[in-house]
C-alpha positions as CSV (number, residue, x, y, z in Angstrom):
1,M,72.8,66.0,113.9
2,K,72.5,67.1,117.4
3,D,74.6,70.0,116.9
4,V,71.8,71.4,114.3
5,F,69.5,71.5,116.8
6,A,71.5,72.6,119.8
7,H,70.1,76.3,118.8
8,W,66.5,77.4,119.1
9,P,66.1,78.9,115.7
10,N,66.6,75.5,114.1
11,R,64.3,73.7,116.8
12,I,61.7,76.3,116.4
13,T,61.8,75.3,112.4
14,A,61.6,71.7,113.3
15,I,58.6,72.3,115.6
16,R,57.1,74.3,112.7
17,F,57.4,71.2,110.4
18,L,55.9,68.8,113.1
19,G,53.0,71.2,113.4
20,A,52.4,71.1,109.9
21,M,52.2,67.7,110.0
22,V,49.5,67.7,112.6
23,L,47.8,70.3,110.4
24,F,47.5,68.1,107.6
25,G,46.4,65.1,109.8
26,F,43.4,66.9,110.7
27,F,42.7,68.1,107.0
28,Q,42.8,64.6,106.1
29,M,40.5,63.5,108.9
30,L,38.4,66.5,107.7
31,S,38.4,65.7,103.7
32,E,37.2,62.1,104.6
33,E,34.2,63.8,106.9
34,T,34.4,60.9,109.4
35,L,33.3,63.1,112.1
36,V,29.7,62.7,112.9
37,S,28.7,65.8,114.4
38,V,28.3,69.4,113.2
39,D,30.2,70.3,116.8
40,E,32.9,67.7,116.3
41,R,33.7,69.0,112.7
42,R,33.6,72.7,113.6
43,G,36.0,72.0,116.5
44,A,38.5,70.4,114.3
45,V,38.3,73.0,112.0
46,A,38.6,75.6,114.6
47,F,41.8,73.7,115.8
48,S,43.2,73.7,112.7
49,F,42.9,77.1,112.0
50,W,44.4,78.2,115.2
51,L,47.6,75.5,114.6
52,F,47.9,77.1,111.1
53,V,48.1,80.8,112.6
54,I,50.6,79.5,115.2
55,V,52.8,77.7,112.7
56,A,52.5,80.6,110.2
57,A,53.0,83.2,112.8
58,T,56.2,81.9,114.2
59,D,57.8,82.0,110.8
60,F,59.6,85.2,111.8
61,L,60.9,83.8,115.5
62,D,63.3,81.5,114.1
63,G,64.6,84.0,111.6
64,Y,64.9,86.7,114.3
65,L,66.6,84.6,117.0
66,A,69.2,83.5,114.1
67,R,70.1,86.7,113.5
68,K,70.0,88.3,116.9
69,H,72.4,85.7,118.5
70,K,74.2,84.8,115.5
71,H,72.9,81.5,114.9
72,V,72.7,81.5,111.3
73,S,73.3,78.0,109.4
74,D,73.3,76.3,106.2
75,F,70.2,73.9,107.6
76,G,68.2,77.0,108.8
77,R,68.9,78.8,105.6
78,I,67.4,75.8,103.8
79,A,65.0,74.3,106.3
80,D,62.9,77.6,107.3
81,P,62.0,78.3,103.6
82,F,61.2,74.8,102.9
83,T,59.1,74.5,106.0
84,D,57.3,77.6,104.8
85,K,56.5,75.9,101.5
86,V,55.5,72.7,102.7
87,L,52.9,74.6,105.1
88,I,51.5,76.8,102.5
89,L,51.3,74.6,99.5
90,G,50.5,71.8,101.7
91,S,47.3,73.6,103.1
92,M,46.4,74.9,99.8
93,I,46.4,71.4,98.0
94,Y,44.6,70.3,101.0
95,A,42.2,72.8,100.3
96,A,41.7,72.7,96.6
97,V,40.3,69.3,97.4
98,M,38.1,69.3,100.7
99,P,34.4,69.8,100.2
100,W,34.2,72.4,102.7
101,T,37.2,74.8,101.3
102,R,36.8,74.0,97.6
103,P,34.5,76.5,96.4
104,W,37.5,79.3,97.8
105,M,40.6,77.8,96.4
106,P,40.2,76.4,92.9
107,A,42.7,73.9,91.9
108,W,43.9,75.9,88.8
109,I,45.2,78.6,91.6
110,V,47.0,76.3,93.3
111,V,48.9,74.7,90.1
112,I,50.0,78.0,88.9
113,I,51.3,79.0,92.9
114,L,52.8,75.5,92.8
115,S,54.4,76.2,89.5
116,R,55.7,79.5,90.6
117,E,57.6,77.8,93.6
118,L,59.3,75.4,91.7
119,L,60.2,77.7,89.0
120,V,61.8,79.9,91.7
121,T,63.5,77.2,93.7
122,G,65.2,75.9,90.4
123,L,66.2,79.4,89.3
124,R,67.6,80.0,93.0
125,G,69.6,76.8,92.9
126,Y,71.2,77.6,89.7
127,V,71.9,81.4,90.5
128,E,73.7,80.3,93.5
129,K,75.4,77.5,92.0
130,L,77.2,79.9,89.6
131,G,77.9,82.1,92.5
132,G,75.2,84.7,92.6
133,E,73.2,85.9,95.1
134,F,69.1,85.1,95.3
135,P,68.0,86.6,98.8
136,A,64.1,87.0,99.3
137,D,62.9,90.1,98.4
138,R,60.0,92.5,99.3
139,W,57.4,91.0,96.9
140,G,58.6,87.4,98.3
141,K,57.6,88.8,101.8
142,I,54.4,90.1,100.8
143,K,53.6,87.1,98.7
144,M,54.0,85.0,102.1
145,I,52.2,87.3,104.0
146,V,49.4,87.5,101.6
147,Q,49.2,83.8,101.1
148,C,48.8,83.1,105.0
149,M,46.0,85.4,104.9
150,A,44.3,83.7,102.1
151,V,44.6,80.2,103.7
152,G,44.0,81.3,107.0
153,G,40.8,83.1,105.7
154,V,39.4,79.7,103.8
155,I,39.7,77.9,107.3
156,W,38.7,80.7,109.4
157,L,35.4,80.7,107.0
158,E,34.3,77.3,108.3
159,A,35.7,77.3,111.5
160,Y,33.0,79.1,113.8
161,S,29.1,79.4,113.2
162,W,28.5,83.0,111.2
163,P,25.2,84.6,110.6
164,D,24.2,85.0,107.1
165,T,25.6,88.7,106.5
166,W,29.0,88.1,108.5
167,Y,29.2,84.8,106.3
168,S,28.8,86.8,103.0
169,F,31.3,89.3,104.3
170,W,34.0,86.9,104.9
171,S,33.2,84.5,102.0
172,G,34.0,87.8,99.4
173,L,36.8,88.8,101.5
174,V,38.4,85.4,101.2
175,H,37.6,85.2,97.5
176,V,39.6,88.6,97.4
177,L,42.4,87.5,99.5
178,V,42.6,84.2,97.3
179,Y,42.7,86.2,94.0
180,V,45.3,88.5,95.7
181,T,47.8,85.9,96.6
182,L,47.7,84.6,92.9
183,I,48.4,88.2,91.7
184,A,51.2,88.5,94.6
185,T,52.7,85.1,93.8
186,V,52.8,85.7,90.1
187,G,54.1,89.2,90.5
188,S,56.8,87.8,92.6
189,G,57.9,85.2,90.2
190,I,58.4,87.3,87.5
191,N,60.7,89.5,89.6
192,Y,62.6,86.9,90.4
193,V,62.8,85.6,86.7
194,V,64.1,89.2,85.7
195,H,66.5,89.2,88.1
196,S,67.8,85.8,87.2
197,A,67.9,86.6,83.5
198,Q,70.0,89.8,84.2
199,F,72.5,87.8,86.2
200,L,72.5,85.5,83.5
201,K,73.1,88.1,81.1
202,N,76.2,89.7,83.2
203,Q,77.9,86.1,82.9
204,D,77.8,85.9,79.5
């Protein structure tokens, strides 16, 4: 275990996972509405927003360092996408149930996105077990970026006090981002299913 964290890429992945757990702790506190004042609530939401931005934005850092210094490992190959999924799916689940985010993140959308992730993870494991390759493609990367923008937008909307005009603008933009996320997620899932089907057909 000591050797696993001998290099910074895996350390960053572990820190990102811990950051996601701290974020969920704040979400839990906000979902229970234990904060007594508007300022306390907005402060906690603003902290959650910036913590999400930091954890999501550093996704590229561990991969970049691993490739640059040739520290690519089996642990990182599994832990990095796992941490991404925990961060995004966990945030979406909380957004679907917290009173202040629920209008922008319908539960049915989260169910579809979660189903896609489970399906693709299962396909990846099966294809790689048969000796095939299942790398992240352009659709998958676009999906991750859009998901981060949608989740971040939902939190950003309630992190600060906006004039009515700006609130209406941000609200509309967040709705668009959430539905674009749904389209990108389903689209990338279909692409992976087609890729897997072609591989399995060639196996036969």
